[in-house]
C-alpha positions in Angstrom: 7.0 -8.8 34.3 3.3 -8.6 34.8 3.6 -5.6 37.2 5.5 -3.7 34.4 2.7 -4.5 32.0 0.0 -3.5 34.5 1.9 -0.3 35.3 2.3 0.6 31.6 -1.4 -0.1 30.9 -2.5 1.9 33.9 -0.3 4.8 32.8 -1.8 4.9 29.4 -5.3 5.0 30.9 -4.6 8.0 33.2 -5.7 10.5 30.6 -8.7 8.6 29.5 -10.3 10.0 26.4 -8.5 13.3 26.9 -5.5 11.8 25.1 -7.5 11.8 21.9 -8.2 15.5 22.3 -4.6 16.3 22.9 -3.6 14.1 19.9 -6.1 15.9 17.7 -4.7 19.3 18.7 -1.2 18.2 18.1 -1.9 16.7 14.7 -3.8 19.8 13.7 -0.9 22.0 14.8 1.5 19.9 12.8 -0.7 20.1 9.7 -1.0 23.9 10.0 2.8 24.2 10.5 3.3 22.1 7.3 0.8 24.1 5.3 2.3 27.4 6.5 5.9 26.2 5.7 4.8 25.0 2.2 3.1 28.3 1.5 6.1 30.3 2.6 8.4 28.1 0.6 6.3 28.7 -2.5 6.5 32.5 -2.2 9.9 32.9 -0.6 12.2 30.3 -2.1 15.7 29.7 -0.8 14.9 30.5 2.8 14.4 27.0 4.3 15.3 27.9 7.9 13.1 30.9 8.0 10.2 29.1 6.4 10.5 26.2 8.9 10.6 28.7 11.8 7.6 30.6 10.4 5.7 27.3 9.9 6.5 26.2 13.5 5.3 29.5 14.9 2.2 29.2 12.7 1.5 25.7 14.1 2.0 26.9 17.7 -0.3 29.9 17.1 -2.9 27.6 15.7 -2.6 25.3 18.6 -3.0 28.1 21.2 -5.9 29.6 19.3 -7.7 26.2 19.0 -7.1 25.5 22.7 -8.4 28.9 23.8 -11.5 28.6 21.5 -14.1 27.3 24.0 -16.6 26.4 21.3 -14.1 24.3 19.4 -12.8 22.5 22.5 -16.4 21.8 23.6 -17.3 20.4 20.2 -14.1 18.2 20.2 -14.9 16.9 23.7 -18.5 16.1 22.8 -17.3 14.2 19.7 -14.8 12.2 21.7 -17.4 11.4 24.3 -19.8 10.2 21.7 -17.1 8.1 20.0 -16.2 6.6 23.4 -19.8 5.6 23.9 -19.9 3.7 20.6 -20.1 -0.1 20.8 -17.5 -1.2 18.2 -17.9 -4.6 16.5 -15.6 -7.4 17.5 -13.0 -8.7 15.1 -15.2 -11.8 14.4 -18.2 -9.6 13.6 -16.2 -7.5 11.3 -14.8 -10.5 9.4 -18.3 -12.0 9.1 -19.8 -8.7 7.8 -17.0 -8.3 5.3 -17.5 -11.9 4.0 -21.2 -11.2 3.6 -20.6 -8.0 1.7 -18.0 -9.7 -0.6 -20.3 -12.6 -1.3 -23.3 -10.4 -2.0 -21.2 -8.2 -4.3 -20.0 -11.2 -6.3 -23.5 -12.6 -6.6 -24.9 -9.2 -7.6 -22.1 -8.7 -10.2 -22.8 -12.2 -11.6 -26.5 -11.5 -11.9 -26.0 -8.1 -13.6 -23.5 -9.7 -16.0 -26.0 -12.5 -16.8 -28.8 -10.1 -17.4 -26.6 -7.9 -19.5 -25.6 -10.9 -21.7 -29.2 -12.1 -21.9 -30.5 -8.7 -23.0 -27.6 -8.3 -25.5 -28.5 -11.7 -27.0 -32.2 -10.9 -27.1 -31.8 -7.5 -28.8 -29.4 -8.9 -31.3 -31.8 -11.8 -32.1 -34.9 -9.4 -32.4 -33.2 -6.8 -34.6 -31.6 -9.1 -37.1 
């Protein structure tokens, strides 16, 4: 059982951070295909099969164009490398920071509410 888990974990690490690049290109191609299909559907109603095919071709063309664009690929790789170098907070640090923000927000809201009520009372008392 543990060898299966280790094999599966090692297999997912073979691509390294490249998997994020490939995933980004795939998601981008799917979004372009959806947008092209939606646009074709809007202007050419009743041709679902043709619009799906045109959308798929548009997605593939966008994928190939993006992959061959050296500047875009370099930028994407640099972004992925920078994100890989980030030290992400642990779950405990995130929970603690969230609690601090929530408590500070409640205290600030209470103070603003109290000051608003006080100034409301003071102006009503002064201008009677």
